[in-house]
C-alpha positions in Angstrom: 8.8 -10.8 5.2 9.6 -14.1 3.6 9.2 -16.9 6.2 12.3 -18.5 4.7 14.6 -15.9 6.3 12.9 -15.2 9.6 15.5 -15.5 12.3 18.3 -16.4 9.9 21.2 -14.6 8.3 20.4 -15.0 4.6 20.8 -18.7 4.6 21.0 -20.3 1.2 18.5 -22.8 -0.1 19.8 -26.3 -1.1 16.7 -27.6 -2.7 13.3 -26.3 -3.9 10.5 -27.4 -1.6 6.9 -26.5 -1.3 7.7 -24.2 1.6 10.1 -22.3 -0.7 7.5 -22.0 -3.5 4.8 -20.9 -1.2 6.7 -17.7 -0.5 6.2 -16.3 -4.0 3.3 -14.8 -6.0 1.5 -16.1 -8.0 3.3 -19.5 -7.6 1.5 -19.9 -4.3 -1.9 -19.9 -6.1 -1.1 -23.1 -7.9 -2.7 -26.4 -6.8 -0.6 -28.6 -4.5 -0.2 -31.1 -7.3 1.3 -28.5 -9.7 3.6 -27.1 -7.0 5.0 -30.6 -6.4 5.6 -31.0 -10.2 7.2 -27.5 -10.2 9.8 -28.4 -7.5 11.5 -30.7 -10.0 11.6 -28.1 -12.8 12.9 -25.2 -10.8 16.6 -24.1 -10.8 18.5 -22.4 -8.0 21.4 -20.3 -9.2 24.1 -18.4 -7.2 25.7 -15.3 -8.6 28.5 -13.0 -7.4 28.2 -9.3 -6.8 28.1 -7.3 -10.1 26.9 -10.1 -12.3 24.3 -9.3 -15.0 21.1 -11.2 -14.5 18.9 -9.9 -17.3 19.4 -7.2 -19.9 17.0 -4.4 -20.8 15.2 -5.0 -24.1 15.8 -8.7 -24.0 13.1 -11.4 -24.3 13.4 -14.9 -22.9 11.3 -17.7 -21.3 12.7 -17.2 -17.8 11.1 -15.9 -14.6 13.3 -14.9 -11.7 12.6 -14.7 -7.9 15.1 -13.4 -5.4 15.9 -15.8 -2.6 18.8 -14.0 -0.9 20.9 -10.9 -1.3 20.1 -7.7 -3.2 19.5 -6.9 -6.9 19.9 -3.6 -8.7 17.4 -2.7 -11.4 18.6 0.0 -13.8 16.3 1.4 -16.5 17.6 2.7 -19.8 16.8 6.3 -18.7 19.2 5.8 -15.7 16.4 5.3 -13.1 17.5 2.7 -10.5 15.7 0.5 -7.9 17.1 -1.9 -5.3 15.2 -5.1 -4.2 16.2 -6.9 -1.1 15.4 -10.5 -0.2 12.7 -10.7 2.4 10.9 -7.5 1.2 7.4 -7.5 -0.3 8.8 -6.7 -3.7 10.9 -9.9 -3.5 7.7 -12.0 -3.4 7.0 -11.1 -7.0 9.1 -11.9 -10.2 12.0 -9.6 -10.8 11.7 -7.3 -13.9 9.1 -9.7 -15.4 7.7 -7.6 -18.3 8.8 -8.6 -21.8 10.8 -7.1 -23.4 12.7 -6.5 -20.2 12.6 -2.9 -19.0 15.7 -3.1 -16.8 19.2 -4.2 -16.7 19.3 -6.3 -13.5 22.5 -6.8 -11.6 23.5 -8.7 -8.5 24.1 -5.8 -6.0 25.5 -8.4 -3.5 26.0 -12.1 -3.8 22.6 -13.4 -4.6 20.6 -16.7 -4.8 17.8 -16.9 -7.3 15.0 -19.2 -8.2 14.6 -19.6 -12.0 11.4 -20.8 -13.7 10.5 -21.5 -17.3 7.5 -19.2 -17.8 6.0 -21.5 -20.5 5.9 -24.3 -17.9 4.3 -22.0 -15.4 1.7 -20.9 -17.9 0.9 -24.6 -18.7 0.5 -25.4 -15.0 -1.8 -22.4 -14.4 -3.9 -23.4 -17.4 -4.1 -27.0 -16.2 -5.0 -25.8 -12.7 -7.8 -23.7 -14.2 -9.2 -26.7 -16.1 -9.2 -28.7 -12.9 -11.0 -25.9 -11.1 -13.6 -25.6 -13.8 -14.3 -29.3 -14.2 -14.7 -29.9 -10.5 -16.6 -26.7 -9.7 -14.6 -26.5 -6.4 -11.9 -23.9 -5.6 -8.3 -24.9 -5.4 -6.5 -24.2 -2.1 -6.3 -20.4 -1.9 -3.6 -18.5 -0.1 -5.1 -15.0 0.5 -3.2 -12.1 -0.8 -4.1 -10.3 2.4 -7.5 -10.5 4.1 -8.9 -9.3 7.4 -12.2 -11.1 6.9 -13.1 -14.7 5.8 -13.8 -15.3 2.1 -16.6 -17.4 0.9 -16.1 -20.2 -1.6 -17.3 -18.4 -4.7 -15.2 -15.3 -3.9 -12.1 -17.5 -3.4 -12.7 -19.2 -6.7 -13.0 -15.9 -8.6 -9.8 -14.6 -7.0 -8.1 -17.8 -8.1 -9.2 -16.9 -11.7 -8.1 -13.3 -11.2 -4.6 -14.3 -10.3 -4.4 -16.9 -13.0 -5.6 -14.4 -15.6 -2.9 -11.9 -14.5 -0.2 -14.5 -14.6 -1.2 -15.7 -18.1 -1.7 -12.1 -19.5 -5.5 -12.5 -20.1 -6.1 -9.6 -17.7 -3.6 -6.7 -17.2 -3.6 -4.8 -14.0 -4.1 -1.0 -14.3 -0.8 0.9 -14.0 0.3 4.4 -13.2 1.3 6.3 -16.4 5.0 6.1 -17.0 5.7 9.8 -16.9 3.8 10.2 -13.5 5.8 7.2 -12.2 9.1 8.7 -13.2 8.2 12.0 -11.6 7.2 10.4 -8.3 10.4 8.3 -8.3 12.6 11.3 -9.0 11.0 13.2 -6.1 12.5 10.6 -3.7 15.9 11.7 -4.8 17.3 14.0 -2.1 19.5 15.8 -4.7 16.6 16.7 -7.0 15.7 20.4 -7.5 12.6 22.3 -8.7 14.0 22.9 -12.2 14.6 19.2 -12.7 11.2 18.2 -11.5 9.6 20.9 -13.6 11.4 19.6 -16.7 10.1 16.1 -16.0 6.5 17.4 -15.4 6.6 19.3 -18.7 6.8 15.9 -20.5 3.1 15.5 -19.5 1.3 18.8 -20.1 -1.8 17.4 -18.3 0.1 16.9 -15.1 1.6 20.4 -15.4 -1.8 21.9 -15.8 -3.2 20.0 -12.8 -0.3 21.3 -10.6 -0.7 24.9 -11.6 -4.4 24.6 -11.1 -3.8 23.1 -7.6 -1.4 25.9 -6.7 -4.1 28.4 -7.5 -6.8 26.5 -5.6 -8.2 27.6 -2.2 -6.2 24.8 -0.7 -2.8 26.4 -1.6 -3.6 29.8 -3.0 -1.1 32.6 -2.3 -1.1 36.3 -2.8 -0.6 36.1 -6.6 -1.6 33.7 -9.2 1.1 31.3 -10.5 1.3 30.5 -14.1 4.4 28.3 -14.4 5.1 24.7 -13.3 8.2 25.8 -11.4 6.3 28.4 -9.3 3.5 25.9 -8.7 6.0 23.3 -7.3 7.7 26.0 -5.1 4.3 27.0 -3.7 3.0 23.4 -3.1 6.3 21.9 -2.0 8.2 18.9 -3.4 6.6 16.3 -1.1 3.1 17.6 -1.7 3.8 17.6 -5.4 4.7 13.9 -5.2 1.6 13.1 -3.2 -0.7 15.1 -5.5 0.7 13.5 -8.7 0.0 10.1 -7.1 -3.6 11.2 -6.3 -4.2 12.4 -9.8 -2.6 9.3 -11.3 -4.9 7.1 -9.2 -7.9 9.3 -9.9 -7.4 8.9 -13.7 -7.6 5.1 -13.4 -11.3 5.4 -12.5 -12.2 5.3 -16.1 -14.2 2.8 -18.3 -15.9 2.9 -21.7 -18.7 0.8 -20.4 -21.4 3.2 -19.0 -22.5 0.8 -16.2 -18.9 0.3 -15.0 -18.0 4.0 -15.4 -21.0 5.0 -13.3 -19.8 2.7 -10.5 -16.2 3.9 -10.8 -17.2 7.6 -10.5 -19.4 6.8 -7.5 -16.5 5.1 -5.8 -14.1 7.9 -6.5 -16.6 10.4 -5.0 -16.4 8.4 -1.8 -12.6 8.2 -1.9 -12.2 12.0 -2.4 -14.5 12.7 0.6 -12.5 10.3 2.8 -9.3 12.0 1.5 -10.7 15.4 2.5 -11.8 14.3 6.0 -8.4 12.5 6.5 -6.7 15.8 5.6 -8.6 17.7 8.3 -8.1 15.0 10.9 -4.3 14.7 10.2 -3.9 18.5 10.5 -5.6 18.4 13.9 -3.5 15.4 15.1 -0.1 16.7 13.7 1.6 13.3 13.8 0.7 12.5 10.2 1.4 14.8 7.3 -2.1 16.1 6.1 -1.2 15.7 2.4 0.0 12.1 3.0 -3.2 11.5 4.8 -5.1 12.9 1.8 -3.3 10.4 -0.4 -4.1 7.6 2.0 -7.8 8.5 1.9 -7.7 8.8 -1.9 -6.3 5.3 -2.4 -8.1 3.5 0.5 -10.7 2.1 -1.9 -8.3 1.6 -4.9 -9.2 -2.1 -5.1 -12.6 -1.3 -6.7 -10.7 -0.3 -9.9 -9.2 -3.7 -10.8 -12.3 -5.4 -9.4 -14.7 -3.5 -11.7 -12.4 -3.7 -14.7 -12.1 -7.4 -14.2 -15.9 -7.7 -13.9 -16.1 -5.7 -17.1 -13.7 -7.9 -19.1 -14.4 -11.3 -17.5 -18.2 -11.3 -16.8 -18.3 -15.1 -17.5 -16.2 -15.7 -14.3 -18.7 -13.9 -12.1 -21.7 -15.5 -13.8 -20.2 -19.0 -13.2 -20.2 -18.4 -9.5 -23.4 -16.4 -9.4 -21.9 -13.2 -8.1 -23.3 -9.8 -8.9 -20.9 -7.0 -9.8 -21.4 -5.1 -6.6 -21.2 -8.2 -4.5 -18.0 -9.2 -6.1 -16.5 -5.7 -5.8 -17.4 -5.3 -2.1 -16.0 -8.7 -1.2 -12.7 -8.5 -3.2 -11.7 -4.8 -3.2 -9.4 -5.2 -0.2 -7.5 -8.2 -1.7 -7.3 -6.6 -5.1 -6.2 -3.2 -3.8 -3.4 -4.8 -1.8 -2.4 -7.0 -4.8 -2.2 -4.0 -7.1 -0.2 -1.7 -4.8 2.3 -4.5 -4.2 2.5 -5.0 -8.0 3.3 -1.2 -8.2 5.8 -1.6 -5.4 4.2 1.2 -3.4 5.2 1.8 0.3 4.0 -0.7 2.9 2.4 2.3 4.8 -0.1 2.8 1.9 -0.7 -0.9 1.5 -1.5 -1.0 5.2 -4.2 1.7 4.6 -5.8 -0.3 1.8 -5.7 -3.5 3.8 -7.4 -2.1 6.9 -9.5 0.9 5.8 -12.7 -0.8 6.9 -11.2 -2.8 9.8 -12.9 -1.1 12.7 -10.9 -3.1 15.2 -7.5 -2.3 13.6 -4.6 -2.2 16.1 -1.3 -0.8 14.8 2.0 -2.3 16.0 2.8 0.9 17.9 0.9 3.2 20.2 1.2 6.3 18.1 -1.5 7.4 15.6 -0.6 6.4 12.1 -2.0 7.0 8.6 -4.2 3.9 8.7 -5.8 5.2 12.0 -6.5 8.5 10.3 -8.1 6.9 7.2 -10.2 4.5 9.3 -11.6 7.3 11.3 -12.2 9.4 8.2 -14.0 6.5 6.6 -16.1 5.9 9.7 -17.1 9.6 9.8 -18.2 9.5 6.2 -20.2 6.3 6.7 -21.9 7.8 9.7 -22.6 11.2 8.1 -23.9 9.8 4.8 -25.3 6.5 6.2 -23.5 4.5 3.5 -23.2 1.3 5.6 -23.4 0.2 9.2 -20.3 0.7 11.2 -19.8 0.7 15.0 -20.3 3.8 17.0 -17.2 6.0 16.9 -16.3 5.2 20.5 -16.1 1.5 19.7 -13.6 2.0 16.9 -10.0 1.4 18.1 -8.5 4.1 15.9 -11.0 6.7 17.0 -10.2 5.9 20.7 -6.5 6.8 20.0 -7.4 10.1 18.5 -9.9 10.8 21.2 -7.3 10.3 23.9 -4.8 12.6 22.3 -7.2 15.4 21.2 -9.8 15.2 23.9 -12.5 14.2 21.4 -16.0 12.8 21.9 -18.0 11.5 19.0 -20.1 14.7 19.1 -17.1 17.0 19.1 -15.5 15.1 16.3 -18.5 15.4 14.1 -18.8 19.1 14.9 -15.2 19.7 14.0 -15.9 18.3 10.5 -19.1 20.4 10.2 -17.1 23.5 11.1 -14.4 22.5 8.5 -17.0 22.2 5.7 -15.4 24.8 3.5 -11.9 23.3 3.8 -13.3 19.8 3.1 -14.9 21.2 -0.1 -11.6 22.8 -1.1 -9.8 19.4 -0.8 -12.6 17.5 -2.7 -12.7 20.1 -5.5 -8.9 20.1 -5.8 -8.8 16.3 -6.5 -12.2 16.0 -8.3 -12.5 15.1 -11.9 -12.6 18.1 -14.2 -16.2 19.2 -14.8 
């Protein structure tokens, strides 16, 4: 939530202050000096409902942030999205890619901050020069962190955000067709035929869905050969979750052998956590098993931007004497959260990425949620495979919640997973890379 609006009814802003600027990414990563300069170069505009803010296909030097109200983004293919002030999406620029991908309208009366992107780029470049010359990090406002960050890691994350804002490093993105299919599946009026037509635009996705429908995880009496039949068997919600899993899996790719080896090793961990989460969710029955599988699959997603950044910007790591593995292990949470927010994925999944290795995690409610399931799945894998040290299961808050509901002990919990070995293998083989 933007601090600006806590406890208020969409109050309007009269002037641009540091408090206002600090609500927005990546503006909040600038030095204090540059933010002070920026306050004098930022405009506030008020628009009435229905007014066009930007036009699809246009290019300009402006960058917009939503202060109050709601905006409607409409793509040329008719796909729409609404952003409300105070949401996580509103902390990022609106329809910022050039040329613009959306027509953006004021869905209600709105107030916007408007920046000149060339000025922003200059300020980020100047801030980088200051950082480099002084060999000390600028004040860093963490994207989201549950553990303290050391000086070198803060400095590299400053570079990371700067390189994204200036276009030197491009975050990995979900393929457009997969993104469109996932968005369409959120439409309550969508039907199997419409989804199948969208899936047919990407034969690789169609083949994966048919293969899944015939896998031990979903296999029926007869083999299915069409995309429509596969979706009927799997179900619409599961289709959405599986497409997300496959889209994420396919990001674990690099042409550099050293980086590719690390990416595949991390995906092997993620798919096992996904499989264990599936089994635990099925036992618990408060979290959809397929959604838990997705949560497990993306819990470690931050290793992708971290490794690709290390691959493309090795000089940044060298400057601060960080090895690749040290850098990845210390930044994957921040980078994963940053990327999912950039994708505008649900907060429920962002919460999973933020806390997957937070053994003392306490959710805001007493019920077991997806983050609890993924934390316990991650802990089980760490214990079974001895990947890293984690507390005994009975000392992990999320495990205690499951234990109370299911009458589990650490021994019983491990035995349940041993007994479910074949089912775990079915899940991992379903979402594994093709051999």
